[in-house]
C-alpha positions, 0 to 999 in steps of 0.5 A, a space after each residue: 385851430 378850431 374853436 373850442 365850446 369852452 373858449 365859445 362860452 367863455 367869451 360870450 359869457 363876457 359880453 353878455 351882461 348879468 341880467 340877461 337870460 341863458 338858454 342852454 341847448 348846447 347839450 354836449 357842449 355845455 359842460 362848464 356853462 354854469 361857471 361861465 354864466 353865474 345867472 343870479 337868480 331863478 329866471 337866469 337859465 333855462 336848460 334841459 333836463 331830458 332828453 329831448 332836441 329841438 326846443 332851444 330856439 323856440 323857448 328862448 323866443 317864450 322866455 323873451 316874451 315872459 321876459 321882455 326887458 331882459 336880454 336872451 341869449 340862446 346858446 344852441 347846438 346845429 343839430 338841435 337848431 335844425 329841428 326848429 328853425 322855423 321859430 327864426 322866422 317867428 323871431 323876425 315876424 314878432 321883432 324879438 330880441 333873442 340873440 341866438 349862438 349856434 354851436 356849430 361842429 358840423 353833426 348831431 354830437 350828442 347823437 352820436 355821443 349816446 349811439 358810442 356810449 350804449 356801443 351801437 354799431 355805428 361806435 364800433 366802425 366810426 361810421 355815424 349815418 345821418 349824424 353828420 351835418 357836412 354833405 351839403 355844410 349848412 349856411 346858418 346866417 343865409 338860413 337865418 337872413 332867409 327867415 328875415 334874420 341877420 347873422 353872421 359866421 365866426 371861425 376865429 374866438 377874438 370875433 367871438 365877442 365882438 358879434 355877440 356884442 354887436 347882436 345884443 346892441 342890435 335890438 332884434 333877433 340876431 344869429 350868430 354861427 360859430 364853428 367849433 371842434 367837431 371831435 367827439 
């Protein structure tokens, strides 16, 4: 049974400290985020209002620089992360303690959803050209490690909380790659 995005958020929220700052670029998986993360003050949550993709990884670094004494957890879709994965190198180089949780549905699901909503050609035959991230599959943990950031891959819901807890306790940047349900 694939992990649902809501399950992932719930498990991350359970181990995230109350003073944490959430950077949300999970886009197509972020419904319910306000239910799980209370975000007690105006500096507790940063999200996107427009349609840009790829700002989450570097934005989390800016948030950490602005709020160095608060834990920062970035919830980022796999497709979005591919736009600016060089931010991981910056996190390692500058020792910025940001926890990146990758919502890995092996696709650019937001693009698929928008194409479907606009009744594009791809929606007619359910073939979304260049929107799947599966051939080859991206090894986000390996990518992060090559840029100096440790990480772990999660495939069971029961492993999410402990992995995020270890990431928060690490004192440095850390990536948690969680395979979620790819359905659109």
